[in-house]
VOBA-1610 file (N, C-alpha, C; in pm, whole numbers, padded with zeros to 5 digits, always signed):
BEGIN
Met+04558+01843+09332Met+04597+01971+09307Met+04709+01979+09221Val+04800+01909+09234Val+04941+01922+09172Val+04904+01863+09028Leu+04810+01760+09000Leu+04763+01705+08871Leu+04696+01818+08819Leu+04599+01886+08874Leu+04519+01998+08811Leu+04607+02105+08756Arg+04703+02151+08835Arg+04794+02241+08781Arg+04870+02204+08661Arg+04904+02076+08652Arg+04980+02030+08539Arg+04893+02027+08417Leu+04776+01985+08439Leu+04678+01985+08327Leu+04644+02127+08274Leu+04641+02224+08376Leu+04630+02356+08327Leu+04738+02425+08253Lys+04867+02380+08288Lys+04963+02416+08221Lys+04984+02363+08067Asn+04949+02220+08082Asn+04962+02148+07956Asn+04820+02126+07905Arg+04765+02224+07836Arg+04649+02245+07785Arg+04587+02147+07675Lys+04682+02075+07616Lys+04655+01986+07511Lys+04588+01848+07583Trp+04612+01832+07701Trp+04542+01714+07754Trp+04425+01766+07844Leu+04388+01887+07848Leu+04273+01926+07921Leu+04150+01880+07858Ile+04132+01901+07737Ile+03989+01883+07662Ile+03978+01717+07672Pro+04062+01627+07640Pro+04039+01498+07655Pro+04001+01448+07787Val+04068+01504+07888Val+04020+01461+08033Val+03888+01519+08069Val+03848+01626+08024Val+03725+01685+08075Val+03616+01610+07987Phe+03639+01566+07867Phe+03539+01485+07798Phe+03517+01337+07858Leu+03641+01301+07916Leu+03617+01170+07977Leu+03540+01169+08112Ile+03559+01286+08173Ile+03493+01291+08311Ile+03335+01320+08278Ile+03315+01389+08180Ile+03154+01418+08139Ile+03113+01279+08103Ser+03167+01212+08014Ser+03114+01082+07981Ser+03085+00990+08086Ile+03174+00972+08184Ile+03170+00893+08296Ile+03034+00943+08379Ala+03028+01061+08392Ala+02917+01125+08470Ala+02782+01100+08395Val+02774+01099+08260Val+02649+01085+08189Val+02615+00940+08205Val+02717+00857+08181Val+02685+00707+08204Val+02634+00662+08338Asn+02691+00731+08440Asn+02643+00696+08573Asn+02504+00757+08595Ile+02486+00878+08550Ile+02330+00943+08566Ile+02251+00855+08479Thr+02276+00821+08346Thr+02161+00757+08275Thr+02140+00609+08315Ser+02231+00556+08388Ser+02214+00416+08438Ser+02128+00434+08578Lys+02100+00559+08610Lys+02024+00548+08748Lys+01898+00631+08714Arg+01895+00742+08602Arg+01781+00803+08557Arg+01740+00776+08430Glu+01723+00643+08372Glu+01697+00610+08242Glu+01568+00671+08211His+01465+00670+08286His+01330+00718+08258His+01318+00854+08218Ile+01419+00941+08265Ile+01426+01083+08240Ile+01475+01105+08095Phe+01578+01020+08049Phe+01621+01045+07910Phe+01517+00978+07808Lys+01447+00868+07839Lys+01354+00827+07763Lys+01249+00916+07731Ser+01203+01009+07839Ser+01102+01116+07820Ser+01164+01217+07726Leu+01297+01248+07732Leu+01331+01345+07645Leu+01369+01303+07504Glu+01369+01181+07482Glu+01398+01118+07356Glu+01282+01138+07259Met+01149+01111+07333Met+01036+01104+07234Met+01025+01255+07145Pro+01023+01365+07212Pro+01014+01490+07141Pro+01111+01494+07019Phe+01243+01451+07046Phe+01340+01453+06925Phe+01291+01351+06826Val+01241+01241+06853Val+01218+01151+06758Val+01095+01170+06695Thr+00986+01239+06751Thr+00880+01298+06690Thr+00918+01407+06590Ala+00972+01506+06632Ala+01030+01614+06546Ala+01109+01555+06424Leu+01187+01464+06450Leu+01276+01424+06331Leu+01199+01318+06237Ser+01074+01272+06273Ser+00996+01177+06195Ser+00976+01219+06054Pro+00919+01340+06038Pro+00899+01366+05898Pro+01014+01377+05814Ile+01123+01435+05861Ile+01237+01432+05795Ile+01274+01280+05760Gln+01271+01196+05845Gln+01326+01068+05834Gln+01236+01005+05719Lys+01095+01026+05723Lys+01007+00965+05613Lys+01039+01039+05472Ala+01068+01150+05482Ala+01110+01216+05352Ala+01233+01166+05292Leu+01330+01145+05370Leu+01455+01086+05328Leu+01434+00947+05288Ser+01340+00882+05369Ser+01342+00736+05340Ser+01252+00725+05198Gly+01151+00821+05175Gly+01087+00836+05040Gly+01169+00866+04930Ile+01253+00968+04946Ile+01361+00990+04851Ile+01449+00881+04811Gly+01485+00816+04923Gly+01577+00698+04900Gly+01509+00593+04821Phe+01382+00558+04847Phe+01316+00464+04760Phe+01273+00495+04620Ser+01259+00622+04615Ser+01234+00681+04477Ser+01363+00676+04383Val+01472+00704+04451Val+01597+00686+04378Val+01634+00553+04358Lys+01597+00457+04441Lys+01624+00309+04425Lys+01543+00255+04305Glu+01394+00308+04309Glu+01305+00262+04203Glu+01352+00336+04066Thr+01411+00429+04069Thr+01452+00502+03948Thr+01567+00416+03890Leu+01666+00385+03982Leu+01785+00308+03925Leu+01741+00173+03883Asn+01648+00126+03955Asn+01609-00030+03920Asn+01527-00015+03773Ala+01466+00102+03745Ala+01367+00119+03628Ala+01456+00145+03519Ile+01593+00202+03513Ile+01669+00226+03397Ile+01694+00108+03311Pro+01732+00000+03355Pro+01751-00121+03276Pro+01621-00161+03196Gln+01514-00136+03291Gln+01370-00188+03252Gln+01336-00091+03114Phe+01383+00042+03131Phe+01344+00134+03027Phe+01415+00115+02902Phe+01538+00070+02893Phe+01612+00038+02788Phe+01552-00090+02721Tyr+01512-00181+02816Tyr+01465-00317+02765Tyr+01324-00282+02689Leu+01241-00231+02755Leu+01110-00189+02689Leu+01125-00116+02561Lys+01239-00018+02555Lys+01250+00056+02426Lys+01302-00044+02319Gln+01377-00142+02353Gln+01418-00219+02243Gln+01314-00307+02208Glu+01234-00352+02305Glu+01124-00457+02269Glu+01028-00383+02177Asn+01007-00231+02216Asn+00910-00149+02137Asn+00958-00167+01988Glu+01082-00131+01966Glu+01126-00122+01842Glu+01120-00262+01767Thr+01163-00369+01841Thr+01129-00504+01785Thr+00995-00530+01737Leu+00897-00489+01823Leu+00758-00517+01784Leu+00706-00424+01675Lys+00770-00298+01657Lys+00735-00218+01545Lys+00787-00279+01402Asn+00904-00332+01422Asn+00953-00403+01292Asn+00861-00511+01251Gln+00830-00591+01360Gln+00742-00696+01342Gln+00620-00669+01279Val+00556-00553+01326Val+00432-00516+01277Val+00445-00466+01138Ala+00548-00388+01090Ala+00580-00355+00965Ala+00586-00483+00869Glu+00666-00564+00909Glu+00678-00709+00836Glu+00534-00769+00804Leu+00461-00778+00917Leu+00327-00826+00910Leu+00235-00759+00796Leu+00251-00626+00803Leu+00168-00545+00708Leu+00211-00551+00573Gln+00351-00587+00558Gln+00402-00611+00405Gln+00351-00745+00366Tyr+00360-00835+00465Tyr+00305-00983+00415Tyr+00166-00983+00380Lys+00086-00897+00474Lys-00054-00877+00437Lys-00080-00829+00306Gln+00014-00709+00274Gln-00011-00651+00139Gln+00034-00746+00023Asn+00120-00822+00051Asn+00178-00926-00053Asn+00062-01034-00087Leu+00001-01066+00020Leu-00097-01165+00031Leu-00223-01122-00050Ile-00264-00999-00031Ile-00360-00939-00113Ile-00326-00937-00253Glu-00205-00886-00290Glu-00160-00875-00416Glu-00165-01009-00484Tyr-00114-01110-00417Tyr-00093-01245-00495Tyr-00248-01310-00502Gln-00341-01271-00418Gln-00474-01311-00421Gln-00541-01247-00548Lys-00518-01112-00579Lys-00564-01042-00692Lys-00500-01108-00819Glu-00363-01127-00817Glu-00301-01178-00930Glu-00358-01317-00958Asn-00390-01402-00860Asn-00412-01529-00864Asn-00565-01540-00929Gln-00638-01444-00892Gln-00782-01440-00936Gln-00771-01403-01089Glu-00708-01306-01108Glu-00674-01259-01248Glu-00619-01355-01348Leu-00522-01433-01304Leu-00474-01538-01383Leu-00575-01642-01406Arg-00647-01678-01300Arg-00759-01769-01311Arg-00875-01724-01418Asn-00903-01595-01406Asn-00978-01555-01514Asn-00928-01556-01674Leu-00802-01539-01674Leu-00729-01527-01807Leu-00730-01665-01841Leu-00692-01761-01765Leu-00676-01904-01796Leu-00834-01946-01846Gly-00935-01930-01772Gly-01052-01960-01822Gly-01103-01902-01942Phe-01060-01772-01979Phe-01096-01712-02099Phe-01012-01775-02216Arg-00870-01819-02181Arg-00795-01879-02273Arg-00866-02009-02332Glu-00918-02090-02224Glu-00972-02206-02252Glu-01107-02207-02333Arg-01191-02082-02297Arg-01302-02068-02371Arg-01268-02031-02526Ser-01160-01953-02531Ser-01123-01910-02673Ser-01049-02004-02742Phe-01094-02135-02746Phe-01028-02239-02792Phe-00999-02213-02936Gln-01077-02134-03014Gln-01057-02125-03169Gln-00940-02028-03189Tyr-00886-01963-03102Tyr-00769-01875-03145Tyr-00642-01933-03073Asp-00532-01896-03145Asp-00402-01917-03114Asp-00344-01779-03026Leu-00353-01790-02916Leu-00336-01682-02810Leu-00194-01677-02750Glu-00132-01560-02749Glu-00001-01553-02682Glu-00022-01445-02571Ala-00003-01508-02451Ala-00011-01414-02321Ala+00113-01329-02314Ala+00082-01195-02262Ala+00187-01109-02270Ala+00154-01006-02140Glu+00257-00942-02080Glu+00254-00853-01979Glu+00268-00721-02033Val+00188-00608-01983Val+00229-00475-02017Val+00349-00431-01950Ile+00448-00378-02007Ile+00569-00340-01933Ile+00596-00185-01956Ala+00528-00112-02043Ala+00551+00035-02050Ala+00434+00097-02115Arg+00432+00236-02102Arg+00334+00308-02178Arg+00406+00421-02239Asp+00377+00455-02369Asp+00444+00548-02441Asp+00426+00711-02381Pro+00516+00763-02309Pro+00494+00894-02257Pro+00434+01007-02340Ser+00450+00998-02479Ser+00384+01089-02549Ser+00242+01037-02581Asn+00206+00931-02552Asn+00065+00878-02586Asn+00031+00785-02464Trp+00016+00856-02352Trp+00002+00781-02224Trp-00118+00682-02237Phe-00229+00724-02290Phe-00352+00661-02288Phe-00391+00582-02412Asn-00285+00598-02510Asn-00313+00521-02640Asn-00231+00420-02688Val-00101+00427-02623Val+00005+00335-02684Val+00076+00258-02560Ile+00072+00130-02560Ile+00154+00054-02458Ile+00252-00039-02512Ser+00343-00099-02424Ser+00439-00180-02478Ser+00406-00324-02399Ile+00449-00443-02480Ile+00418-00560-02411Ile+00557-00636-02415Asp+00559-00742-02349Asp+00690-00823-02329Asp+00697-00931-02426Lys+00626-00923-02545Lys+00643-01042-02654Lys+00657-00958-02772Gly+00744-01029-02874Gly+00757-00984-02995Gly+00768-01076-03102Glu+00875-01053-03197Glu+00879-01136-03320Glu+00918-01282-03285Arg+01008-01291-03189Arg+01052-01438-03159Arg+00950-01517-03092His+00833-01453-03053His+00712-01525-02982His+00611-01532-03097Gly+00634-01499-03223Gly+00532-01501-03334Gly+00437-01388-03348Ile+00478-01276-03297Ile+00391-01161-03295Ile+00422-01067-03400Lys+00313-01030-03473Lys+00332-00960-03603Lys+00250-00839-03597Lys+00277-00722-03691Lys+00210-00616-03691Lys+00061-00634-03729Asp-00033-00558-03668Asp-00167-00559-03697Asp-00238-00682-03642Met-00167-00770-03564Met-00237-00867-03488Met-00322-00792-03374Ala-00450-00863-03347Ala-00540-00809-03250Ala-00480-00843-03104Val-00510-00752-03026Val-00476-00776-02866Val-00613-00756-02800Ile-00637-00862-02693Ile-00747-00861-02618Ile-00738-00891-02483Thr-00822-00872-02377Thr-00829-00950-02263Thr-00956-01012-02238Asp-00969-01076-02118Asp-01091-01131-02102Asp-01220-01054-02101Lys-01190-00926-02094Lys-01318-00811-02088Lys-01343-00764-02236Gly-01229-00772-02328Gly-01279-00737-02459Gly-01152-00693-02550Leu-01170-00612-02648Leu-01078-00562-02739Leu-00987-00454-02669Val-00865-00477-02679Val-00774-00374-02642Val-00720-00277-02759Gly-00680-00352-02863Gly-00622-00279-02985Gly-00551-00355-03070Tyr-00442-00325-03138Tyr-00368-00411-03234Tyr-00217-00366-03243Ile-00142-00463-03266Ile+00008-00445-03280Ile+00035-00331-03388Leu+00109-00229-03337Leu+00176-00115-03404Leu+00297-00151-03463Ser+00391-00206-03389Ser+00521-00242-03424Ser+00576-00328-03333Thr+00685-00408-03377Thr+00744-00514-03305Thr+00899-00505-03305Thr+00962-00555-03203Thr+01112-00569-03208Thr+01113-00729-03180Ser+01231-00778-03147Ser+01250-00932-03118Ser+01176-00979-03004Asn+01181-00893-02899Asn+01126-00941-02766Asn+01011-00858-02720Thr+00980-00739-02785Thr+00858-00661-02744Thr+00779-00618-02844Ser+00666-00562-02822Ser+00585-00493-02920Ser+00512-00381-02854Lys+00476-00286-02956Lys+00395-00170-02913Lys+00248-00195-02956Val+00159-00170-02871Val+00016-00181-02898Val-00060-00049-02914Met-00125-00030-03020Met-00207+00095-03026Met-00353+00071-02977Leu-00393+00128-02868Leu-00523+00109-02799Leu-00635+00162-02898Ile-00750+00100-02879Ile-00873+00141-02974Ile-00920+00284-02926Thr-00859+00324-02814Thr-00883+00481-02778Thr-00812+00594-02846Asp-00703+00535-02935Asp-00616+00617-03007Asp-00704+00679-03103Glu-00692+00821-03141Glu-00761+00861-03258Glu-00730+00827-03397Arg-00616+00747-03404Arg-00582+00690-03529Arg-00651+00556-03540Ser-00712+00500-03428Ser-00762+00353-03453Ser-00901+00381-03521Ser-00924+00258-03596Ser-01058+00240-03662Ser-01078+00090-03673Val-01203+00042-03606Val-01225-00100-03607Val-01362-00110-03658Ser-01392-00203-03753Ser-01528-00236-03795Ser-01600-00306-03693Ala-01723-00269-03671Ala-01797-00299-03553Ala-01962-00325-03601Met-02030-00393-03490Met-02168-00402-03514Met-02230-00397-03390Ile-02354-00357-03384Ile-02445-00369-03255Ile-02497-00506-03258Gln-02454-00575-03142Gln-02489-00720-03129Gln-02630-00739-03165Arg-02711-00667-03100Arg-02852-00697-03089Arg-02921-00668-03222Thr-02894-00562-03294Thr-02963-00523-03409Thr-02877-00559-03535Arg-02769-00593-03529Arg-02670-00624-03632Arg-02635-00506-03731Asp-02664-00394-03681Asp-02632-00270-03742Asp-02478-00243-03759Asn-02415-00228-03859Asn-02266-00195-03873Asn-02229-00058-03874Gly-02117-00050-03835Gly-02054+00091-03830Gly-01899+00065-03818Val-01839+00191-03779Val-01704+00187-03756Val-01668+00253-03623Val-01589+00187-03521Val-01560+00238-03400Val-01429+00312-03432Lys-01421+00446-03369Lys-01303+00518-03378Lys-01269+00563-03223Gly-01136+00602-03218Gly-01084+00640-03096Gly-01138+00768-03042Thr-01080+00832-02940Thr-01145+00939-02866Thr-01146+01048-02962Ile-01268+01103-03013Ile-01290+01205-03105Ile-01411+01280-03046Asp-01397+01403-03037Asp-01528+01474-02995Asp-01641+01436-03081Pro-01767+01433-03007Pro-01790+01467-02875Pro-01781+01371-02757Ala-01709+01258-02788Ala-01702+01149-02688Ala-01619+01197-02574Pro-01651+01165-02454Pro-01573+01188-02329Pro-01445+01124-02341Asn-01344+01168-02286Asn-01207+01128-02274Asn-01209+00983-02224Gly-01166+00886-02298Gly-01145+00752-02271Gly-01270+00671-02337Tyr-01372+00737-02385Tyr-01475+00666-02470Tyr-01448+00668-02615Leu-01534+00596-02675Leu-01525+00570-02827Leu-01638+00635-02904Lys-01632+00634-03035Lys-01740+00695-03115Lys-01758+00600-03224Met-01885+00543-03244Met-01922+00466-03344Met-01995+00547-03455Val-01942+00542-03574Val-01990+00633-03686Val-02055+00542-03786Phe-02116+00617-03877Phe-02170+00547-03995Phe-02276+00446-03978Leu-02350+00470-03870Leu-02469+00385-03829Leu-02575+00435-03915Pro-02669+00330-03955Pro-02798+00377-04027Pro-02863+00479-03948His-02941+00566-04008His-03023+00652-03944His-03139+00595-03884Asp-03182+00476-03928Asp-03299+00410-03861Asp-03269+00297-03767Ala-03136+00301-03735Ala-03094+00185-03632Ala-03132+00200-03507Asn-03202+00128-03450Asn-03273+00132-03310Asn-03173+00102-03199Leu-03118+00198-03160Leu-03019+00187-03068Leu-03067+00205-02920Val-03039+00138-02821Val-03069+00185-02686Val-02945+00173-02593Lys-02956+00257-02489Lys-02835+00246-02383Lys-02805+00105-02338Gly-02682+00061-02338Gly-02659-00086-02291Gly-02634-00179-02401Asp-02665-00133-02537Asp-02656-00231-02633Asp-02496-00274-02641Ile-02469-00402-02662Ile-02330-00429-02665Ile-02285-00425-02817Val-02158-00365-02834Val-02090-00349-02951Val-01979-00450-02966Ile-01982-00502-03085Ile-01870-00609-03115Ile-01795-00588-03229Ser-01685-00666-03246Ser-01620-00639-03377Ser-01698-00719-03488Ser-01700-00671-03617Ser-01783-00726-03730Ser-01687-00833-03806Gly-01542-00799-03791Gly-01457-00902-03872Gly-01442-00856-04009Leu-01518-00739-04055Leu-01489-00681-04182Leu-01343-00611-04182Gly-01272-00621-04296Gly-01157-00577-04322Gly-01042-00676-04275Gly-01062-00770-04187Gly-00995-00887-04170Gly-00889-00862-04052Leu-00872-00719-04002Leu-00793-00689-03899Leu-00814-00743-03771Ile-00958-00737-03727Ile-00987-00791-03596Ile-01105-00891-03620Pro-01072-01010-03541Pro-01168-01136-03584Pro-01303-01079-03531Lys-01406-01147-03588Lys-01542-01113-03546Lys-01579-01166-03405Gly-01680-01080-03366Gly-01744-01135-03219Gly-01653-01087-03106Ile-01560-01003-03110Ile-01493-00963-02983Ile-01552-00827-02935Ile-01585-00829-02806Ile-01661-00723-02740Ile-01578-00596-02741Ile-01631-00494-02784Ile-01558-00371-02777Ile-01635-00258-02665Gly-01739-00272-02643Gly-01805-00201-02525Gly-01948-00190-02532Glu-02022-00092-02489Glu-02161-00091-02480Glu-02209+00060-02516Val-02321+00064-02572Val-02372+00200-02607Val-02409+00275-02482Glu-02361+00411-02485Glu-02385+00498-02367Glu-02500+00589-02417Glu-02488+00651-02532Glu-02593+00723-02602Glu-02579+00722-02747Ser-02683+00767-02814Ser-02667+00766-02964Ser-02740+00916-03010Thr-02694+00961-03125Thr-02739+01082-03184Thr-02731+01077-03328Lys-02841+01131-03374Lys-02847+01137-03538Lys-02767+01255-03582Glu-02718+01246-03687Glu-02629+01340-03772Glu-02742+01454-03801Ser-02683+01566-03825Ser-02772+01690-03863Ser-02850+01661-03987Tyr-02784+01600-04076Tyr-02854+01574-04210Tyr-02933+01448-04201Glu-02945+01370-04083Glu-03015+01252-04058Glu-03005+01145-04157Leu-02893+01138-04230Leu-02874+01017-04307Leu-02810+00918-04216Met-02732+00954-04137Met-02664+00858-04049Met-02687+00906-03894Gln-02651+00819-03817Gln-02629+00858-03664Gln-02509+00795-03600Tyr-02466+00850-03499Tyr-02350+00797-03434Tyr-02383+00758-03288Ala-02283+00683-03221Ala-02328+00646-03078Ala-02194+00663-02989Ile-02216+00698-02878Ile-02090+00704-02786Ile-02081+00572-02709Ile-01964+00524-02718Ile-01953+00381-02680Ile-01850+00383-02555Lys-01898+00307-02433Lys-01812+00303-02335Lys-01725+00168-02346Pro-01610+00168-02334Pro-01530+00052-02366Pro-01553-00052-02261Ser-01526-00172-02298Ser-01546-00279-02192Ser-01413-00309-02124Val-01293-00260-02160Val-01163-00268-02112Val-01135-00144-02031Asp-01092-00165-01912Asp-01042-00036-01831Asp-00890-00024-01877Phe-00852+00062-01958Phe-00735+00082-02030Phe-00616+00150-01915Leu-00662+00197-01820Leu-00581+00245-01718Leu-00517+00141-01626Lys-00592+00028-01636Lys-00567-00075-01543Lys-00508-00202-01613Leu-00465-00188-01725Leu-00409-00306-01807Leu-00282-00349-01753Glu-00275-00488-01721Glu-00155-00562-01671Glu-00110-00672-01782Arg-00202-00751-01810Arg-00186-00875-01891Arg-00292-00859-02010Val-00237-00916-02124Val-00326-00914-02240Val-00280-01047-02308Phe-00373-01067-02427Phe-00357-01193-02511Phe-00338-01119-02656Val-00257-01173-02721Val-00229-01139-02885Val-00292-01255-02966Ile-00385-01215-03047Ile-00447-01320-03124Ile-00357-01354-03255Lys-00278-01465-03253Lys-00189-01483-03366Lys-00241-01557-03474Gly-00385-01606-03469Gly-00445-01648-03567Gly-00553-01760-03510Glu-00624-01817-03605Glu-00719-01924-03560Glu-00651-02064-03560Lys-00673-02147-03462Lys-00633-02277-03448Lys-00689-02365-03574Glu-00589-02442-03628Glu-00634-02527-03731Glu-00707-02664-03665Ala-00815-02692-03729Ala-00911-02790-03693Ala-00829-02931-03695Asn-00870-03017-03600Asn-00791-03141-03597Asn-00877-03238-03686
//
């Protein structure tokens, strides 16, 4: 009783002592009535199970997210690397296609050069087009120091391109046969009828040629090949100019003219040959 009174007077010791007494009692009871507490434990476990599962799921998701962050950056970097590799492969493919086309073109030109053994040919590349005469004047990378002179004929393996208009030391300007100032003596290969092929003049469609001064009785058919006649000495004889698209008699019926489709695609010119003359016989 004395101890109890002292505890009541000194309250700061009261709570720890009460807690100790309750703990001893709980331990004593649970050791003897364990089955009672086990039966009380199950409802609490059951009630808390969904919460536990939810917390466990959240924890797993957070863990997976944290683990995925490095993987995300790795995949992003790998994706960028693959994109760059694909871009490089596409460029390689494009270069390969271009090299194949260039190789085939050079083979064709080489074969043409070997076939044209009678001419002294100078190979050249187209380097520019005159802005004021986009379809009618081009520049090539060969000039006086390569033996190029004014009025020399310019050809490709497809046919006549034009002739040298002017030269510098390392370049030359070429007037295409589509220029309205151009005039080339020509003949129909099949019938041997002579005429003059002029540049784009009405009624010829843009890019086509007009062959004038043809005899009124010339028997022309679509597809007839037109070649240079060699008259006038400017263009050597026998170079293909194009083919007849249609023919029309003049109103006074003394002459007729023909619309000629050029054999050369002037919009795709890249390489040409300049005829510097005929080779001397050995």
